C-alpha positions in Angstrom: -37.5 7.9 39.4 -41.0 9.0 38.3 -43.7 6.5 37.5 -46.8 7.2 35.6 -50.1 5.4 35.4 -52.1 5.7 32.3 -55.8 5.3 32.6 -58.2 5.4 29.7 -61.5 7.2 30.4 -64.8 6.8 28.7 -66.8 9.7 30.1 -70.4 10.5 29.2 -71.1 13.7 27.4 -71.9 15.6 30.6 -68.8 14.1 32.3 -66.6 15.1 29.4 -68.0 18.6 29.5 -67.2 18.9 33.2 -63.8 17.4 32.7 -62.9 20.0 30.0 -64.3 22.8 32.1 -62.0 21.7 35.0 -59.1 21.5 32.7 -59.8 25.0 31.4 -60.0 26.3 35.0 -56.8 24.6 35.9 -55.0 26.1 32.8 -56.4 29.6 33.5 -55.3 29.4 37.2 -51.8 28.2 36.2 -51.4 31.0 33.6 -52.7 33.6 36.1 -50.1 32.4 38.7 -47.3 32.6 36.1 -48.4 36.2 35.2 -48.5 37.3 38.8 -45.1 35.8 39.4 -43.7 37.8 36.5 -45.4 41.0 37.7 -44.0 40.5 41.1 -40.4 39.9 39.9 -40.7 42.9 37.5 -41.8 45.1 40.4 -38.8 44.0 42.4 -36.4 44.7 39.6 -38.0 48.1 39.0 -37.7 49.0 42.7 -34.0 48.1 42.7 -33.5 50.1 39.5 -35.3 53.1 40.9 -33.0 52.9 44.0 -29.9 52.9 41.8 -31.1 55.9 39.8 -31.8 57.8 43.0 -28.3 57.1 44.3 -26.7 58.1 41.0 -28.7 61.3 40.9 -27.7 62.2 44.5 -24.1 61.5 43.8 -24.2 63.7 40.6 -25.9 66.4 42.5 -23.4 66.4 45.4 -20.4 66.2 43.0 -21.5 69.0 40.7 
């Protein structure tokens, strides 16, 4: 079971600015990681697909 603690903050203007900057950096980093994961998975699928195409081409070439 997950528990959460809710804390209300009353930051100053400079603290709020730093807080939002850190939130923005964390969001950018998360999105970058997701994009890299998708790229990596796509590259793996593409590599497998290329291998299958090569095998089919070789089989067609040897049969015909």
